[in-house]
C-alpha positions as CSV (number, residue, x, y, z in Angstrom):
1,M,6.6,17.6,-32.4
2,I,6.3,17.0,-36.1
3,Q,9.3,15.6,-38.1
4,E,9.5,15.5,-41.9
5,I,11.6,12.4,-42.2
6,F,11.4,12.3,-46.1
7,P,9.9,14.9,-48.4
8,G,6.2,14.8,-47.7
9,V,6.5,12.1,-45.0
10,Y,5.7,13.3,-41.5
11,V,5.8,11.7,-38.1
12,A,4.1,13.4,-35.1
13,E,4.9,11.9,-31.7
14,I,2.2,12.9,-29.2
15,E,1.7,12.2,-25.5
16,T,-1.3,10.3,-24.2
17,E,-3.2,10.2,-20.9
18,M,-3.3,6.4,-20.9
19,V,-1.5,4.1,-18.4
20,G,1.2,2.0,-20.1
21,V,1.2,4.0,-23.3
22,R,3.1,7.3,-22.8
23,H,3.5,8.2,-26.5
24,L,2.2,7.2,-29.9
25,N,2.9,8.4,-33.4
26,Y,0.7,9.8,-36.2
27,S,2.4,9.3,-39.5
28,F,1.4,11.0,-42.8
29,L,2.3,10.7,-46.4
30,R,1.2,13.5,-48.7
31,G,-0.4,12.5,-51.9
32,A,0.1,14.2,-55.2
33,V,-2.2,17.0,-56.2
34,G,-5.8,15.7,-56.6
35,E,-4.9,12.4,-54.9
36,R,-5.6,11.1,-51.4
37,S,-3.0,11.3,-48.7
38,V,-2.3,8.6,-46.1
39,L,-2.4,8.4,-42.4
40,I,-0.8,5.4,-40.7
41,D,-2.8,4.4,-37.5
42,C,-5.0,6.8,-35.6
43,G,-4.5,6.5,-31.9
44,F,-6.9,6.0,-29.0
45,P,-10.6,7.0,-29.4
46,E,-11.2,10.5,-28.3
47,K,-13.8,9.4,-25.7
48,A,-11.1,7.3,-23.9
49,D,-8.3,9.8,-24.3
50,P,-9.4,13.3,-25.4
51,S,-5.8,14.4,-25.8
52,C,-5.4,11.9,-28.7
53,G,-8.3,13.3,-30.6
54,T,-7.2,16.9,-30.0
55,A,-3.6,16.2,-31.1
56,L,-4.6,14.4,-34.3
57,R,-6.8,17.4,-35.4
58,E,-4.1,19.9,-34.5
59,V,-1.5,17.9,-36.6
60,M,-3.9,17.6,-39.5
61,R,-4.6,21.4,-39.4
62,T,-0.9,22.1,-39.2
63,L,-0.1,19.9,-42.2
64,G,-3.2,20.8,-44.2
65,F,-4.9,17.4,-44.2
66,R,-8.7,16.8,-44.1
67,P,-10.4,13.6,-43.1
68,D,-12.2,13.4,-46.5
69,G,-8.9,13.4,-48.3
70,L,-7.3,10.7,-46.2
71,D,-6.8,6.9,-46.5
72,V,-6.0,5.5,-43.1
73,L,-3.9,2.4,-43.1
74,I,-4.1,0.4,-39.9
75,T,-1.0,-1.7,-38.9
76,H,-3.0,-3.8,-36.4
77,G,-6.3,-4.0,-34.6
78,H,-5.4,-2.7,-31.1
79,K,-7.5,0.2,-29.9
80,D,-4.5,2.6,-29.6
81,H,-4.0,2.2,-33.4
82,L,-7.5,2.3,-34.8
83,G,-9.3,4.2,-32.0
84,Q,-10.4,7.1,-34.1
85,A,-11.2,5.2,-37.3
86,R,-14.9,5.3,-36.7
87,A,-14.9,9.1,-36.3
88,L,-12.6,9.7,-39.3
89,A,-14.7,7.4,-41.5
90,A,-17.8,9.4,-40.6
91,E,-16.0,12.5,-42.0
92,G,-15.1,10.8,-45.3
93,A,-11.8,9.0,-44.6
94,R,-11.3,5.6,-46.0
95,I,-10.1,3.0,-43.5
96,F,-7.9,0.0,-44.6
97,V,-7.4,-3.0,-42.3
98,N,-6.3,-6.6,-42.5
99,P,-9.5,-8.5,-42.0
100,E,-7.6,-11.3,-40.3
101,D,-6.5,-8.9,-37.6
102,M,-9.9,-7.4,-37.2
103,D,-11.3,-10.9,-36.5
104,Q,-8.5,-11.7,-34.0
105,S,-8.9,-8.3,-32.2
106,A,-12.6,-8.9,-31.9
107,I,-12.0,-12.2,-30.2
108,L,-9.4,-10.7,-27.8
109,N,-11.2,-7.6,-26.9
110,T,-14.5,-9.5,-26.4
111,L,-12.7,-11.3,-23.5
112,L,-12.5,-8.0,-21.6
113,M,-15.4,-6.0,-23.0
114,D,-18.1,-8.6,-23.1
115,E,-19.4,-10.0,-19.8
116,A,-19.5,-13.6,-20.9
117,G,-16.0,-13.3,-22.5
118,R,-14.6,-11.7,-19.3
119,R,-16.0,-14.5,-17.2
120,Q,-14.3,-17.0,-19.6
121,L,-11.0,-15.2,-19.3
122,F,-11.2,-15.0,-15.5
123,R,-12.0,-18.7,-15.3
124,L,-9.0,-19.6,-17.6
125,V,-6.5,-17.7,-15.4
126,G,-7.9,-19.2,-12.2
127,L,-9.6,-16.2,-10.6
128,E,-12.7,-18.3,-9.8
129,T,-10.7,-20.2,-7.2
130,Y,-10.1,-17.0,-5.2
131,D,-12.4,-15.2,-2.8
132,R,-15.2,-13.1,-4.0
133,E,-13.6,-9.8,-3.0
134,T,-10.5,-10.5,-5.2
135,Y,-12.6,-11.6,-8.1
136,E,-14.8,-8.4,-8.0
137,A,-11.7,-6.2,-7.6
138,F,-10.2,-7.6,-10.8
139,W,-13.6,-7.3,-12.5
140,Q,-13.6,-3.6,-11.6
141,A,-10.1,-3.2,-12.9
142,A,-11.0,-4.8,-16.2
143,D,-13.6,-2.0,-16.7
144,C,-10.7,0.3,-17.8
145,F,-10.3,-1.8,-20.9
146,S,-13.9,-1.2,-22.0
147,E,-14.9,2.3,-20.7
148,G,-14.6,4.8,-23.6
149,Y,-14.1,2.1,-26.2
150,E,-17.8,1.3,-27.0
151,G,-18.1,0.6,-30.7
152,V,-14.4,1.3,-31.4
153,W,-14.2,-1.7,-33.9
154,D,-17.5,-0.8,-35.5
155,F,-16.6,1.1,-38.6
156,P,-16.7,0.5,-42.4
157,Y,-13.3,-0.6,-43.8
158,L,-11.7,-1.9,-46.9
159,P,-9.4,-4.9,-46.8
160,I,-5.7,-4.6,-47.1
161,R,-3.4,-7.6,-47.1
162,P,0.3,-8.7,-47.4
163,G,1.4,-8.3,-51.0
164,D,-0.8,-5.2,-51.7
165,C,0.8,-2.0,-52.8
166,R,-0.2,1.6,-53.5
167,Q,1.3,4.8,-54.8
168,V,1.2,7.8,-52.5
169,G,2.9,10.8,-54.1
170,D,6.5,9.8,-54.9
171,Y,6.3,6.7,-52.7
172,R,5.3,3.2,-53.6
173,L,4.0,1.6,-50.4
174,E,4.1,-2.2,-50.2
175,V,2.4,-4.2,-47.6
176,T,4.1,-7.0,-45.6
177,A,3.0,-9.4,-42.8
178,L,4.6,-8.8,-39.4
179,P,2.9,-11.4,-37.2
180,G,3.4,-11.8,-33.5
181,H,2.2,-8.8,-31.6
182,T,-1.1,-9.7,-33.3
183,R,-1.8,-12.4,-35.8
184,G,-2.4,-10.1,-38.7
185,E,-0.2,-7.1,-38.1
186,L,1.0,-5.3,-41.2
187,G,4.0,-3.2,-42.1
188,F,4.0,-0.6,-44.9
189,F,7.4,0.0,-46.6
190,A,8.9,2.1,-49.4
191,R,11.5,-0.1,-51.1
192,A,13.2,2.7,-53.0
193,Q,13.5,5.1,-50.1
194,K,14.1,2.3,-47.5
195,F,11.7,3.2,-44.7
196,I,9.0,1.1,-43.1
197,F,6.0,1.9,-40.9
198,S,6.3,-1.1,-38.5
199,G,3.5,-0.6,-36.0
200,D,4.3,-2.4,-32.7
201,H,6.4,-5.2,-34.3
202,I,9.8,-3.8,-33.2
203,L,10.0,-1.2,-30.4
204,E,13.2,0.1,-29.0
205,E,11.9,0.9,-25.5
206,V,9.7,-2.1,-24.6
207,A,9.0,-5.7,-25.5
208,P,5.6,-5.8,-27.2
209,I,3.0,-8.0,-25.6
210,V,2.3,-11.3,-27.4
211,S,-0.9,-13.3,-26.7
212,N,-2.0,-16.8,-27.4
213,I,-5.4,-16.2,-26.0
214,G,-7.9,-15.6,-28.9
215,E,-7.2,-18.3,-31.5
216,F,-3.6,-17.4,-32.2
217,P,-1.6,-20.6,-31.7
218,N,2.2,-20.5,-31.4
219,A,2.1,-16.7,-31.0
220,L,5.5,-16.3,-29.4
221,S,7.4,-18.7,-31.7
222,S,5.7,-16.9,-34.7
223,Y,6.8,-13.6,-33.3
224,I,10.4,-14.6,-32.7
225,A,10.7,-16.0,-36.2
226,S,9.1,-12.9,-37.7
227,L,11.4,-10.6,-35.7
228,G,14.4,-12.3,-37.3
229,E,13.0,-12.2,-40.7
230,A,12.1,-8.4,-40.4
231,A,15.6,-7.5,-39.1
232,A,17.2,-9.3,-42.0
233,R,14.9,-8.1,-44.7
234,F,14.8,-4.5,-43.6
235,S,18.3,-4.3,-42.1
236,D,19.1,-1.0,-43.7
237,Y,15.7,0.7,-43.5
238,L,14.5,3.5,-41.3
239,F,11.9,2.0,-38.9
240,V,8.9,4.2,-38.0
241,P,7.2,2.5,-35.1
242,G,3.8,3.1,-33.6
243,H,5.5,4.3,-30.4
244,G,8.8,6.0,-30.0
245,A,11.2,7.8,-32.3
246,P,12.2,6.4,-35.8
247,F,15.3,4.3,-35.6
248,R,17.8,2.3,-37.7
249,N,19.7,-0.9,-37.0
250,P,16.6,-3.0,-36.1
251,R,18.9,-5.9,-35.1
252,T,19.7,-4.3,-31.8
253,A,16.0,-3.9,-30.8
254,V,15.2,-7.4,-32.1
255,E,17.9,-9.1,-30.1
256,K,16.9,-7.2,-27.0
257,T,13.3,-8.3,-27.4
258,I,14.2,-11.9,-28.0
259,R,16.5,-11.9,-25.0
260,Y,13.7,-10.5,-22.9
261,Y,11.3,-13.3,-23.9
262,H,13.8,-16.1,-23.5
263,R,14.7,-14.8,-20.0
264,H,11.0,-14.5,-19.1
265,C,10.3,-18.0,-20.4
266,E,13.2,-19.4,-18.4
267,N,11.9,-17.7,-15.2
268,L,8.4,-19.1,-15.7
269,Y,9.9,-22.6,-16.3
270,H,11.8,-22.5,-13.0
271,I,8.7,-21.3,-11.2
272,V,6.5,-24.2,-12.5
273,R,9.3,-26.8,-12.1
274,A,9.8,-25.8,-8.4
275,A,6.1,-26.2,-7.6
276,E,5.0,-29.3,-5.8
277,E,1.7,-29.3,-7.7
278,P,0.2,-27.8,-10.9
279,L,0.0,-24.0,-10.8
280,L,-2.8,-21.8,-12.1
281,L,-1.9,-19.3,-14.8
282,R,-2.7,-16.3,-12.5
283,D,-0.4,-17.6,-9.8
284,I,2.5,-18.1,-12.2
285,G,2.2,-14.6,-13.5
286,A,1.9,-13.2,-10.0
287,M,5.1,-15.0,-8.8
288,A,7.0,-14.1,-12.0
289,Y,6.3,-10.4,-11.4
290,R,6.8,-10.6,-7.6
291,R,3.3,-9.6,-6.8
292,Y,2.4,-12.7,-4.7
293,Q,0.7,-12.6,-1.3
294,R,0.4,-8.8,-1.0
295,P,-2.5,-6.5,-1.7
296,L,-2.6,-4.9,-5.2
297,T,-3.6,-1.4,-6.1
298,E,-6.2,-1.0,-8.9
299,K,-3.6,0.1,-11.4
300,E,-1.5,-3.0,-10.5
301,R,-4.5,-5.2,-11.1
302,E,-4.9,-3.5,-14.6
303,V,-1.3,-4.4,-15.3
304,C,-1.8,-7.9,-14.0
305,I,-4.6,-8.4,-16.6
306,Q,-2.1,-7.6,-19.3
307,I,0.5,-9.8,-17.7
308,W,-1.9,-12.8,-18.0
309,F,-1.9,-12.5,-21.8
310,K,1.9,-12.3,-22.0
311,T,2.4,-15.1,-19.4
312,Y,0.1,-17.4,-21.3
313,A,2.0,-16.9,-24.6
314,C,5.2,-17.7,-22.8
315,L,3.8,-20.8,-21.2
316,K,2.4,-22.1,-24.5
317,Y,5.9,-21.5,-26.1
318,L,7.4,-23.7,-23.3
319,E,4.8,-26.3,-24.0
320,E,5.8,-26.2,-27.7
321,Q,9.4,-26.9,-26.6
322,G,8.3,-29.9,-24.5
323,A,9.2,-28.3,-21.2
324,L,5.7,-27.8,-19.7
325,R,2.2,-29.2,-20.0
326,E,-1.1,-27.5,-19.7
327,E,-4.2,-29.1,-18.3
328,I,-7.6,-27.4,-18.5
329,K,-9.8,-28.2,-15.5
330,E,-13.3,-26.8,-15.4
331,G,-12.1,-24.0,-17.8
332,A,-9.0,-23.1,-15.7
333,S,-5.4,-23.4,-17.0
334,Y,-3.1,-25.5,-14.8
335,W,0.6,-26.0,-15.6
336,Q,3.2,-28.5,-14.6
337,S,6.8,-29.4,-15.6
338,L,7.6,-32.3,-17.9
339,Q,11.4,-32.2,-17.1
């Protein structure tokens, strides 16, 4: 379904075939005659999710856009937001990305897509202390994060950073930093018309994953602070997220997300405090999500891998607060209470 939320500004919400991401948005701003138009984010790569590629082309045909007349502005470097950048660039689109986020995303995704990086991640969470069968089962589950994504970050791009601005038709788009979900996530806002393309920074339906793994220290505290700043600065704006319908009153979604993370951190704290000895990261996550001491399906193992990232961010937040302490032993992350 395509909505025209302002004159010449369109949002198309499409369904995906990917586990954990039911919907995503393609947003367009029509440029003036003879000027380039803008696409905000470009979904999963077609090789991983053919429906995403088909839907993008259908929306572009319906609205009369061609790749060689588009500038694609990427909110952040996750593969469900820049997945078709390489294909669009090959057809003449110009891609704009925050270089800081591309660097961060390369680190994070190498941990799953590169063999050495994956072994490093598995060692950190403590999988090497488990039996070979469990280790190999998680290795196989991690393949879902790499299959269909070969070369997805390998495309020519132009830098775009907080403070930049550009005119698109009647709209002056300004660029702002929205750190937390990723280190270099960007928002694109029109001050006069009061709308903002906010990526995955604030979502109504779910709490976005935050990760400390990959050279992003203090990720959760940065995210919580940034949420409050965005809700105050853009309190009367229409938010156009990367997933879900456009919405107003961001404070409601922000408070819901912050409550979620505070409750989750409190739960993790009590798990670690109740333990008689330091706990591995993987065990903490398993107990927090009640998946301890029972066989997991392959899809549950895929979810567990995502849980590791969120769990580690919460544990590092608790370490910042002086509640927990991490000790790295032979590459594995162990946690114990300080209170």
